[in-house]
C-alpha beads as a LAMMPS data file, in Angstrom:
LAMMPS data file: protein, C-alpha beads

70 atoms
69 bonds

1 atom types
1 bond types

-500.0 500.0 xlo xhi
-500.0 500.0 ylo yhi
-500.0 500.0 zlo zhi

Masses

1 110.0

Atoms # bond

1 1 1 -374.612 -312.427 460.072
2 1 1 -372.569 -315.613 460.223
3 1 1 -369.085 -315.886 458.805
4 1 1 -368.922 -317.917 455.598
5 1 1 -367.673 -321.459 455.971
6 1 1 -364.516 -322.604 454.167
7 1 1 -366.755 -324.636 451.847
8 1 1 -368.853 -321.577 451.016
9 1 1 -365.723 -319.508 450.378
10 1 1 -364.393 -322.223 448.034
11 1 1 -367.737 -322.324 446.211
12 1 1 -367.777 -318.544 445.773
13 1 1 -364.175 -318.528 444.548
14 1 1 -365.008 -321.236 442.021
15 1 1 -368.022 -319.295 440.747
16 1 1 -365.955 -316.133 440.536
17 1 1 -363.336 -317.930 438.441
18 1 1 -366.031 -319.336 436.157
19 1 1 -367.577 -315.886 435.706
20 1 1 -364.140 -314.500 434.892
21 1 1 -363.653 -317.164 432.221
22 1 1 -367.071 -316.448 430.703
23 1 1 -366.262 -312.743 430.690
24 1 1 -363.012 -313.497 428.875
25 1 1 -364.905 -315.290 426.116
26 1 1 -367.716 -312.789 425.602
27 1 1 -366.015 -309.529 426.577
28 1 1 -364.947 -308.831 423.007
29 1 1 -368.622 -308.527 422.064
30 1 1 -369.316 -305.728 424.556
31 1 1 -371.007 -302.786 422.907
32 1 1 -369.525 -300.355 425.437
33 1 1 -367.366 -300.394 428.553
34 1 1 -370.361 -300.603 430.885
35 1 1 -371.953 -303.672 429.285
36 1 1 -372.185 -306.452 431.865
37 1 1 -371.099 -310.044 431.358
38 1 1 -374.737 -311.141 431.402
39 1 1 -375.593 -308.592 428.705
40 1 1 -372.658 -309.829 426.612
41 1 1 -373.793 -313.431 426.964
42 1 1 -377.348 -312.467 426.035
43 1 1 -376.046 -310.530 422.997
44 1 1 -373.943 -313.494 421.819
45 1 1 -376.837 -315.943 422.244
46 1 1 -379.288 -313.619 420.481
47 1 1 -376.815 -313.096 417.633
48 1 1 -376.364 -316.852 417.283
49 1 1 -380.124 -317.398 417.181
50 1 1 -380.433 -314.631 414.588
51 1 1 -377.807 -316.321 412.400
52 1 1 -379.639 -319.636 412.669
53 1 1 -382.908 -317.952 411.696
54 1 1 -381.264 -316.179 408.748
55 1 1 -379.801 -319.504 407.563
56 1 1 -383.208 -321.152 407.785
57 1 1 -384.852 -318.265 405.915
58 1 1 -382.221 -318.562 403.169
59 1 1 -382.849 -322.313 402.898
60 1 1 -386.615 -321.766 402.630
61 1 1 -386.142 -319.014 400.051
62 1 1 -383.867 -321.268 397.990
63 1 1 -386.357 -324.134 398.233
64 1 1 -389.170 -321.916 396.942
65 1 1 -386.952 -320.521 394.187
66 1 1 -386.029 -324.069 393.053
67 1 1 -389.703 -324.982 392.940
68 1 1 -390.366 -322.065 390.586
69 1 1 -387.403 -322.951 388.356
70 1 1 -388.532 -326.548 387.891

Bonds

1 1 1 2
2 1 2 3
3 1 3 4
4 1 4 5
5 1 5 6
6 1 6 7
7 1 7 8
8 1 8 9
9 1 9 10
10 1 10 11
11 1 11 12
12 1 12 13
13 1 13 14
14 1 14 15
15 1 15 16
16 1 16 17
17 1 17 18
18 1 18 19
19 1 19 20
20 1 20 21
21 1 21 22
22 1 22 23
23 1 23 24
24 1 24 25
25 1 25 26
26 1 26 27
27 1 27 28
28 1 28 29
29 1 29 30
30 1 30 31
31 1 31 32
32 1 32 33
33 1 33 34
34 1 34 35
35 1 35 36
36 1 36 37
37 1 37 38
38 1 38 39
39 1 39 40
40 1 40 41
41 1 41 42
42 1 42 43
43 1 43 44
44 1 44 45
45 1 45 46
46 1 46 47
47 1 47 48
48 1 48 49
49 1 49 50
50 1 50 51
51 1 51 52
52 1 52 53
53 1 53 54
54 1 54 55
55 1 55 56
56 1 56 57
57 1 57 58
58 1 58 59
59 1 59 60
60 1 60 61
61 1 61 62
62 1 62 63
63 1 63 64
64 1 64 65
65 1 65 66
66 1 66 67
67 1 67 68
68 1 68 69
69 1 69 70
């Protein structure tokens, strides 16, 4: 196996730093100590999508309720 080039090492270091930053943002949402960064990101995204869906459902429900009041 070949030794990594300085460019490849720099690329890997950059990606490692980026992953560390992402982990810092989403780590507080970990459900347990073994939850991975990817699982945390997926959980945050799914939660966001759920909130958007709940907001849309509330808007639809309100629209229907207004129709019945009028």
